[in-house]
N, C-alpha and C positions, 0 to 999 in steps of 0.2 A: 382273612379268616382267623378268628380267635381260637388258639389252641389251649391256652391256660392263662391265668393272671399274668400280665405283662408280656405275653408271648403271642405273636400273630404270624401267620404265613401268607405270603403273596405268591400267586401262581398256582401250580398244581403238581401232580406226581411226575409230570414230564420235566418241568423246570420250576424250581422254587427258590425263593429268598425269604428273608425274615425281618420282622420288626420287633424291637424290644421297647415297650412303652413304660416309662418311669415318671415319678414326680419331677425329676430333673430334666426331662426331655426324652428324646427318642434316639436310639442307636439302631442302625440298619446293619444286617449281616448279609452281604452279597447284594447284587443288583440285577440278577437274572438277565433278561433280554431287554432290548430297548422298549418293546411294547408293554413291559410290566410297569412302565410309568403310570399308565392308567390304573392299574391295580393298586399302586402305591397311593395315588391321589384319592381313590375310592376308600381305601382303608383309613387314611388320615381323616377324611371327612366323617367316617363312621365313628371315629374316636373324638370328634370335635377338635381335632388338631390341624395344623397347617405345616407347610414345608419349613417354616421358621422354627418349628419345634425340633427339627432333626439336627442333632449335634455332630454326628459323624457317621460314615459308612465304612465298615470293616470288611475287607475281602478275604475269603478263605484261600483264594489263589487268583491268578490273573487271566484265566481263560475267558473267551468271549461270551460264553453263556452264563457268566457270573459278574461281568462288568457292565452289563447292558445299559442301564440308565445312569451309570456313575458319573460320566463326564457331563451330562446334562444337569445333574444335580449339583455338581461342583461349580459349573459355570453360571448357572442361572440363580442358584441360591447360596453359593459360597460354602457348601458343605465339604469339609475335608474328607479325603479318601485315604484309608490306611491299608497297607499291604506289606507282606514280608519282604525284606530287602532282596531276597533271592528271586522274587517274582516281579520286582519293580519294573524291569525292562519289558517283560512280557505284558504287563499292564499298560505301559505307555506306548509300546510299539507293536505288540503282537509277536507270535512265534509259530511257525509252521510245525505241525506234529510230524515226526519222522518214524515213529514206531509202527508195529503191526496193529491194524484196527481190531482184529479178533473176530469172534463169532457175531453173526447178525442174521436177522430174518427180515424179509422184505416189508411185511406189514408194519411192524413196530418201527423200523428204520424210516419208512415213509411218513409215519405219524409224527415221529420226532422232528424230521426235517420240515414237514408241513407246519407244525406248531411253531418251531423255532424261526424258520425263514419267512413264512407267510403271515401267520397270525400274530407273531410277536416281533416282526420286523428285524430279524437277526441277520439278514443278508449282508448288510454293510455295518459292521460293528464300529462304534466310536471308542477309540482308545482314550486313556485318561491322561490329560496333559500334565498334571502335577499330582504327585502322591506323597504321603507321609509314610516313611518306612518304619517298620518295627522289627523286633527280633523275638526269638523263642523266650518265653518267660515274662515278657513285658505285660504290665497291667496298664491298660489305656485309660486316660483321663476322659472317659465318656460315660454317659448314663449306664448304670448296671456294672461299671468297672470291669469290662471284658478282659479276660486273662488269655494270653496267647500261648498255645501249645504247638510246637513245631511238629508237623506230620509229613515230612518229605516222602516222595515216592510218586504220587500222582503228578506233581511238579516239584521243582526244587524248593519252592517257597510255599507249598501247601501247609495250611495250619488248621487246627481246631480252635474254636473260640468258645471259651467257657464263661457263661454269664450266670453266676450263682443266683441272682435275684429271679431270673427266669427259670431256674432249675433245669438248665439246658446246656448241652454241648453241641455246637454247630460244626459239622465236620466237612462241609463242602463236598468234594469228590474223593475224600479218603475212603469212602465206601458208598454203595448205593443200595437202596431198597427196591429199586425198579430199574432193570437194565434197559437203557433207552434204545438199544439196537436189537435186542432179542425179545423184549417185553417180559422177561422172566422177573417175577416178583420175589421179594424176600431179600434179606441181607446178603450181600456178595461184593466182590471186588468191582470197582467202577471201570467202565471201558475207557479207552484213551489215556491210560496211565503210563507215564514215562518209564518207571521202574517198578513193576508189579511186586517183586519180592520185597523191596524196601517199603512199599506202601503197606503190605501186610504186616511187616514187623513194626511199623510206626503205630499201628492200632493199639499196641500195648501202652503207648504214651498217655492215653486218656484213662487207663484202667483205674487210677486212684481218684478220679474226680467224682465228687458227689453231685449227682444229677439224675433226673428221672426221664429226661428226653434226650435222645440222640437224633440230630436233625440233619439229613443229607440234602444236597442240592438237587437230587433226582430221586423220586420215590416217596413213599408214604412216611410221615413222621413215625419215629420208632420209640416206643416206651420200653426202656430197658436200662439196667445199670451199666455204665461204661465199663465196669469190670468184666462184663460178659461179652463185650463186643468182639474182641479179638478172636476168641474161640468160635463164636457164631459165624463170623465172616470167613475165617480160615476153613471151617468145615464145608463151606460152599465154594471153595476156590479151586476145585478140581478142573479137569479138562472141560472146556466149553463155557467157562465163566470168566476167564481172564480177559485182558484186553489192554486198552491203552488210553488216550486222554480225552475226556468229555468236557 
């Protein structure tokens, strides 16, 4: 789905990943779930492009609902997969969540599990055999020149990815605009976060970025200045909205 010039979303408000289309090729941000492979193929076809046009896949973090088709893309098409060094092991081997799950409602939780495990084949995640590590502040040599902004909290290596050409900041699970376990809409802390307090403070790290889109891995695309994000999410972070890693 086209959001704006150069900017496309794969998936939906339950789980999403993104495609940045440029004259120099395509950069992907996150890889959703394994079943999003079909969404990717369909979007490429609509653009008149192919897998050969993809120059790299940048992960906002290493959780299984963000690495979905990454290994397939790497092995079958030779596309390099980039992730923060602090999440490299998580991306290659996985990691069990040990925190409190937080609030949830039966209906939205079942919808999330049904979409993730059944419709998008997330029951058996494929970890990524080889990754290229990056650090905070790096500018990647990929279409759109993605800039990495460290956003620790959801996971140690969570990042935001700023792509000025797309007028967008991709935030992964640094926040959500739709809580997958409660169904609550609007900007708020994401569930399944390792360190909720650190995640909230990390939101200030994007405040100076020029962009019109703030794009989470779960929930609707958000048209807002990054300077307003921290206050907006913190205002929704009272009892019943926290949680831990999605």
